[in-house]
VMD Tcl script that draws the C-alpha trace (Angstrom):
set ca {
  {8.09 -48.89 -32.59}
  {11.18 -50.41 -31.04}
  {14.17 -49.41 -28.95}
  {17.77 -50.55 -28.76}
  {19.00 -50.47 -25.16}
  {22.61 -50.93 -24.08}
  {23.10 -53.28 -21.11}
  {26.31 -53.58 -19.08}
  {27.38 -56.08 -16.44}
  {27.86 -54.45 -13.04}
  {30.86 -56.71 -12.30}
  {32.83 -57.58 -15.45}
  {31.72 -54.83 -17.82}
  {30.35 -57.14 -20.56}
  {28.03 -55.13 -22.83}
  {25.19 -56.08 -25.14}
  {22.51 -54.22 -27.09}
  {18.98 -55.43 -26.41}
  {15.97 -54.72 -28.59}
  {12.47 -54.08 -27.22}
  {9.32 -53.78 -29.30}
  {8.62 -54.68 -32.92}
  {10.46 -53.57 -36.04}
  {9.09 -52.07 -39.22}
  {8.10 -55.46 -40.63}
  {6.51 -56.68 -37.35}
  {9.56 -58.74 -36.40}
  {10.91 -59.07 -32.88}
  {14.55 -59.43 -31.94}
  {14.83 -62.02 -29.19}
  {17.94 -62.00 -26.99}
  {19.27 -65.48 -26.29}
  {22.23 -66.53 -24.19}
  {24.66 -69.27 -25.09}
  {26.33 -71.13 -22.21}
  {28.94 -72.54 -24.61}
  {30.45 -69.24 -25.81}
  {29.12 -67.06 -22.94}
  {27.51 -64.42 -25.16}
  {24.16 -62.80 -25.81}
  {23.01 -63.22 -29.41}
  {19.96 -61.86 -31.22}
  {17.46 -63.88 -33.22}
  {14.90 -62.37 -35.59}
  {11.51 -63.90 -34.80}
  {8.17 -63.42 -36.51}
  {7.10 -60.65 -38.81}
  {7.12 -60.76 -42.59}
  {10.15 -63.07 -42.74}
  {8.24 -65.74 -40.75}
  {5.49 -65.67 -43.37}
  {8.06 -66.80 -45.95}
  {10.45 -68.86 -43.79}
  {8.57 -70.88 -41.13}
  {11.79 -71.54 -39.17}
  {11.72 -67.87 -38.14}
  {8.36 -68.20 -36.36}
  {9.99 -69.07 -33.02}
  {13.31 -69.64 -31.27}
  {12.82 -73.42 -31.33}
  {15.53 -75.28 -33.23}
  {17.70 -72.18 -33.73}
  {21.47 -72.05 -33.21}
  {23.83 -69.59 -31.54}
  {24.96 -67.14 -34.19}
  {28.42 -66.91 -32.61}
  {29.45 -70.56 -32.13}
  {26.68 -72.67 -33.73}
  {25.63 -74.34 -30.47}
  {22.07 -75.64 -30.16}
  {22.25 -75.05 -26.38}
  {20.81 -71.50 -26.45}
  {18.19 -70.20 -24.03}
  {16.07 -67.05 -24.03}
  {17.97 -64.50 -21.96}
  {16.39 -63.51 -18.62}
  {17.31 -59.83 -19.24}
  {19.39 -59.58 -16.10}
  {22.13 -62.25 -15.83}
  {25.56 -61.66 -17.40}
  {26.50 -64.62 -19.65}
  {30.21 -64.02 -18.92}
  {30.29 -64.01 -15.10}
  {26.72 -64.59 -13.85}
  {26.40 -61.18 -12.16}
  {23.63 -58.64 -12.73}
  {23.41 -56.60 -15.93}
  {21.80 -53.16 -15.90}
  {20.76 -50.64 -18.55}
  {23.39 -47.95 -19.14}
  {20.78 -45.34 -19.98}
  {21.69 -45.37 -23.67}
  {18.54 -45.82 -25.76}
  {18.16 -45.52 -29.48}
  {15.06 -45.64 -31.66}
  {15.15 -48.69 -33.92}
  {12.98 -49.57 -36.92}
}
mol new
graphics top color blue
foreach p $ca { graphics top sphere $p radius 0.5 }
foreach p [lrange $ca 0 end-1] q [lrange $ca 1 end] { graphics top cylinder $p $q radius 0.2 }
display resetview
């Protein structure tokens, strides 16, 4: 079971959906931040797809889906990539499979 949670920056209003838990096919959605385009992107990691495509087993060697940068980092779940302030959950949660 997994949830999609909306996060919003307390200062600039930047918003991103974050996924917690595992999907139907045992995959996780890892939130990464890109310092080059100042966004949060989502990478599918593990699950059935990783059994077929080994590059999906981890975040290592992956690129930003927005700008193609290889400078991505796993997001700390609190820092806004736009302005560096704190991001908080908005209270919006949605079941995700």
